[in-house]
C-alpha positions in Angstrom: 28.0 -5.3 -30.8 25.7 -7.8 -29.1 22.3 -7.4 -28.5 21.8 -5.2 -25.5 20.5 -6.2 -22.0 17.4 -4.4 -20.8 17.8 -3.6 -17.3 14.7 -4.7 -14.7 13.8 -1.9 -12.6 12.5 -3.7 -8.8 9.2 -2.9 -8.1 7.2 -2.2 -4.8 3.7 -2.3 -6.1 0.9 -0.2 -3.5 -2.3 -2.2 -4.0 -5.2 -0.7 -2.6 -7.9 1.2 -2.0 -8.7 5.6 -2.6 -6.4 6.0 0.0 -3.3 3.9 -1.9 -5.1 5.8 -5.0 -4.4 9.3 -4.3 -1.1 8.5 -2.8 0.8 9.9 -5.9 -0.8 13.3 -5.3 0.9 16.5 -3.7 2.7 15.0 -0.4 1.3 11.8 -0.3 2.6 9.1 1.3 3.4 6.9 -2.0 5.2 9.8 -3.7 7.1 10.3 -0.3 8.4 6.6 -0.7 8.9 6.7 -4.8 11.4 9.8 -4.1 13.1 7.7 -1.7 13.7 4.8 -4.1 14.4 7.2 -7.6 17.1 5.2 -9.1 16.5 2.1 -7.2 13.3 0.9 -7.5 10.0 1.8 -9.1 6.9 2.5 -7.0 4.1 1.1 -8.6 0.3 2.7 -7.8 -2.0 0.0 -8.3 -4.7 1.5 -6.2 -8.9 1.3 -6.5 -10.7 3.9 -5.4 -14.0 2.5 -3.8 -12.8 -1.3 -3.6 -13.0 -3.8 -1.0 -11.1 -7.0 -0.4 -14.1 -9.1 -2.5 -13.6 -7.1 -5.4 -10.0 -6.6 -5.0 -9.4 -10.1 -4.5 -10.8 -10.9 -8.2 -8.7 -8.1 -9.4 -5.4 -9.5 -7.8 -4.0 -12.1 -10.3 -4.7 -9.1 -13.2 -2.7 -6.7 -11.1 0.4 -9.7 -10.5 0.5 -13.0 -12.2 3.0 -15.2 -13.4 4.5 -13.1 -15.8 5.4 -10.2 -13.4 5.6 -12.0 -10.2 9.7 -12.4 -10.6 12.8 -11.6 -8.8 11.7 -7.8 -9.6 9.4 -7.3 -7.0 11.0 -6.0 -3.8 8.1 -5.8 -1.9 3.8 -5.7 -1.9 2.0 -3.3 0.1 -2.1 -4.9 0.8 -3.6 -1.8 2.4 -7.7 -2.2 2.5 -10.5 -2.3 5.0 -11.9 1.5 5.0 -14.8 0.4 2.5 -15.0 -3.4 3.4 -15.7 -1.9 7.2 -18.9 0.3 6.2 -22.4 -0.6 7.7 -23.9 -3.1 6.3 -27.4 -1.5 6.6 -25.5 1.9 5.3 -23.7 1.3 2.6 -24.6 -2.7 1.1 -22.6 -1.7 -2.0 -19.0 -1.4 -0.1 -19.5 -3.8 3.1 -17.7 -6.9 3.9 -18.7 -9.2 6.2 -15.8 -9.4 8.7 -14.7 -12.9 8.6 -14.9 -12.6 4.9 -12.4 -10.2 4.6 -9.8 -11.8 6.8 -10.1 -14.6 4.1 -9.5 -12.3 1.4 -6.4 -11.0 3.0 -5.3 -14.2 3.4 -6.4 -15.4 0.1 -4.5 -12.6 -1.8 -2.0 -13.5 0.2 -1.6 -16.7 -0.8 -2.0 -15.8 -4.7 0.8 -13.4 -3.9 2.4 -16.7 -2.7 1.6 -18.9 -5.7 2.8 -16.6 -7.9 6.6 -16.1 -6.5 5.7 -13.2 -4.5 7.2 -14.0 -0.6 5.6 -13.5 2.3 8.9 -11.6 3.5 7.9 -8.9 0.2 4.3 -9.0 2.3 3.5 -5.8 4.2 -0.8 -5.7 5.0 -1.5 -2.2 6.1 -5.1 -1.5 8.5 -7.2 0.9 7.6 -6.6 4.1 9.8 -9.1 4.7 12.6 -12.4 6.9 11.5 -13.2 10.7 12.8 -17.2 9.9 12.9 -17.7 13.8 13.0 -16.1 14.9 10.0 -17.4 11.9 8.1 -20.8 12.6 9.1 -20.2 15.8 7.3 -18.7 13.9 4.1 -21.7 11.5 4.5 -24.4 14.6 4.9 -23.0 16.5 1.5 -23.4 12.9 -0.3 -26.8 12.9 0.7 -26.7 10.1 3.2 -26.4 9.1 6.7 -23.0 8.1 8.6 -22.2 5.0 6.5 -18.8 4.1 9.2 -17.8 4.0 12.8 -14.6 3.9 14.3 -15.0 1.2 16.7 -15.7 -1.1 13.7 -12.9 0.4 11.7 -11.4 -1.1 14.7 -12.9 -4.3 14.1 -11.3 -4.8 11.0 -7.8 -3.7 11.8 -7.3 -5.9 14.3 -8.7 -8.9 11.7 -5.9 -7.4 9.1 -3.3 -7.7 11.6 -4.3 -11.1 12.8 -4.6 -12.3 9.2 -1.1 -11.0 8.6 0.3 -13.1 11.5 -1.0 -16.2 10.3 0.3 -15.8 7.0 3.7 -14.8 8.4 4.0 -11.1 7.1 4.1 -7.6 8.6 1.6 -5.5 9.3 1.5 -2.1 9.5 -1.5 -1.7 12.3 -2.5 2.0 11.1 -5.2 2.3 13.6 -3.4 1.7 17.0 -0.8 3.8 16.5 -2.5 6.7 15.1 -4.7 6.9 18.3 -1.8 5.5 20.5 -1.3 7.6 23.7 -4.9 9.2 23.1 -3.7 11.4 20.5 -5.7 13.2 18.1 -5.5 11.7 15.0 -8.6 13.7 13.3 -5.1 15.6 12.4 -4.2 12.5 9.8 -7.2 12.7 8.2 -8.4 15.4 5.8 -12.1 14.4 6.1 -12.7 12.0 8.8 -12.1 9.1 6.5 -9.1 9.6 3.9 -5.3 11.0 4.7 -4.6 14.6 5.4 -1.0 15.7 4.4 -0.2 14.7 8.2 -1.4 11.4 7.6 -0.2 10.7 4.5 3.7 11.9 6.6 3.1 9.5 9.2 1.8 6.4 7.0 5.5 7.4 4.7 7.3 7.2 8.2 6.0 3.9 8.9 6.2 2.7 6.1 9.4 3.5 5.4 10.8 1.9 8.1 9.3 -1.8 7.1 10.2 -1.3 3.6 13.6 0.5 4.2 15.2 -3.0 4.9 13.5 -4.8 2.2 15.3 -2.6 -0.4 18.2 -1.2 1.4 20.3 -3.4 -0.5 19.3 -2.8 -4.2 22.1 -1.0 -5.9 21.7 2.7 -7.6 21.1 1.9 -11.3 23.1 3.1 -13.9 26.5 4.5 -12.7 26.6 8.2 -10.8 27.3 10.6 -13.6 30.7 11.9 -11.7 32.0 8.5 -12.6 31.0 8.0 -16.2 34.1 8.4 -18.6 33.2 11.4 -20.9 35.7 10.0 -23.6 34.4 5.9 -23.4 31.3 5.8 -22.0 30.0 2.9 -23.1 31.7 0.5 -21.3 30.6 2.2 -18.4 26.7 2.4 -19.6 26.1 -1.2 -21.4 27.1 -3.2 -18.1 26.1 -1.4 -15.4 22.8 -2.5 -14.1 
């Protein structure tokens, strides 16, 4: 028998901070996207809790390089900013200046294109809004004062949108969408910063609207069970992608 051809599963890579890392928890937005793509695409969680774009830019070449960034990558999301926008005087460990944040996003997109991931496969995601009263409570529990402000998060979200435009990639502007029409965005957040179940559902819904067109044409991998000839399954199972 000739050597079997290994099935190469397309991949959607989710690259971000804790909001991405925790997205595979129950009712998480990442797990919902993965469920939609079962048998069509692997959804790979590369969330790095606590990371900012300064560190992410350094780590990205170890996550996606020339050997992994081939035709199997269907999409990559870059979801940072919630830590970068920390106030410099309150949280210097995670803070990244606004202009540096913008450049870091551009550099990450540049790395992806340099290893073969075209810009039409890249989606930037802005930080969500910050509900200061709830996050201040979390900060006090940790023994520190409020270290983020929603207005500052908005500046980083705007910078993310601008970076996406300059790089020619799509962007999901959560900061704006979650506050549209003056709605109570605190319900989208579990602690003022991280997503609640409702927030995860919101992200999944809006991200899927951008991802679907990138993965819609992907075939189901391996045939539907009812199409398998039980008396002679090999031809179907060994030739089907």
